[in-house]
N, C-alpha and C positions, 0 to 999 in steps of 0.2 A: 787231090793229092795228097799226098801225108805230108804234113811240116817235120820238121826236124830242126834240132838246137847242137848247135859244133860246139865246141869248146876246143881251144889250139893249145897247147903246152908249149910255154916260154917261146913268146914272140914279143919283139918290140919290148925286151927285158933291156934297157942302157941303150950301147949305140950296135949291138948286134943282132943278129935274126927277126929283120926290119922286114914285114908284113904289112904295107900300108893298105888299110884297112875300104877305104874308096877304092883303090885299085882292086882288092880282093874280092869285092861285090862286083866289079866288071869281070871279072874272071871266071869266078862262080857262075853269071850272069853267059857269061860266053861258052861257058862249060854245059848248060842247058837247065840250072838250078833256075828257080823263080821268086820273086817276093822275098829277096835277099837282104838282108838288116843284118847291121851289124850295132855292140854295145861297147864302148870303150875302143881302148884299142890294144886291149891284150886277147886279142880273139873268142868273143863272143859272139857266135853264130845262130841266126835262124834262118832257114830256107825253104820252101818246098822243091818238090822232086817227083820225078813219078815212080823210083826207087821205092820200092818199100819195108826195106831192110836197114834197119839204122848201119850194121857191119859195111853194107857197100856204099853207103852213105860215105862213112869213115875211110874206107880205099876209094874211092873219088880224089876226097878233097884230099886226102895226103898224094895223092898222084898227081895234083892239081899244083900242087905248093914243092914238090919237091922238084918237079918240073920246072917249075918256075923262081924258086928260089934259090936253087940247088942245094936246101937244106932238108934233112925229115923233119917235119910235125905232128910225130903223134896228136892225131883229135880224136875227143871222146863223143858221142852223139847218142843225145837222150832225146825220146816223144816229149813233146810238151806236158805229155798228162806225168810221164816219168820226175820230169823235174818239178811240176806243183806236189805227185805225192811224195819226195824226197825235199821238199819244203818243210810241208804240214810236220813229216814225219821228224825233220829236225826241230821242229819248232816247239813240238810237245816233251820234246830229251830234256830233264835239268843240267844244269850244268855240271860238266865233269869235274871241273877246277870250282874254281870260284866265281861269282856271277859278275866279275870286272876284266874274266877269262877272254880272250879273243876268240871267235867262232868262225872258223872256214869248211868250205866243204872241197874234197879233194875227190874230184870224178876220175873212177878210176878204167881204163881201159877194157880190161877182163875184170871179169868175177872172181876176187879174191878165193884163193882157195878157202877151206876149213884151218890147215894150217896157218896160212896169212891172217884170218879172222883173229887166231885166238892168238899170232904176234902182235897184230895193231893191238888191240885192246888188253893185252897183257902191258906193254909199254908204260914204264913208268921212270926211266933215268934222268926225268928233269920233270921240270914242273909242265909240261905238255900231254895230255893224252889223245885216247883217237875212241871212235867208237865207229864199225862198221855198221851201216846200215842200207838196207841193200847190197849193191854191187860199191859203192860209195864210200865214201869214210867221213863222218865227222871227228873237226880237228879242232883242240884247244889249246891255247898259247897264254901264259901268265907272261910271257919275257917280248909280244911280240912277230911276230914272223919272221923278219928278218934278223932276227938272232933265233930261230926256230932251230931245234936239231932234229926234229922229226919234221924233215921236209926233204925238200929233193930227190939225190941216190938214197939216202937211209929209208925216206918214206916209200919211195918205187923198188927198195929190197924187200922190204917188210910187206909189201900188198904182191909183190908179186909179178906187177906189171907198169906202165907206165901210168902216170896221174899227171893231171895239173888242178891246183889249186885254186879256189877260188873265194874272197873274202864272202860271209855271211850274208852281209846288207848287198853284194853284188846278187848273188842267188837271188834270196827276196825280190828285189827290182824284176830282175828277167822272169823270174815266175808268175809276178804280176804285168809285166809287158808280152809276154808269150805265151804262156800255159793257157790251155783252155780249161775251165771248172764244167 
């Protein structure tokens, strides 16, 4: 059975949109997923499913969360190989700004169109930069994520799709933990 890695958007931030990871693991197992693991409280999930399609796994998780939590949770699914390849590609990209800038990966729900790729790459309104890597986006911020302008609604508008962002350190950890080489 295929292994899938799911990244939930905007859960457990502050006091809203709470999704307890222990209960989520139980509910996913009850829905037929196996080997369910989570990392941190921000919605990083590894699971096994009889479903081969990442798109079908995304839809199943989104339906479960909508029914259980009462709000929509966009979910981005990658295979362990896709995560490993992404981490490897990002590691080979020299800094877009300075060596001290913080790096993040934005997992994009739908592959960015050509115009979205151009808009993301051209963004230079602040000391922040983006580079499309496959269907995802490498982000660099000199000011740190909490102060970023190229985030949230602006990032989704430029990408043309829902996104969820993870610190590159978390992506590396998940790659080490969950990817196959």
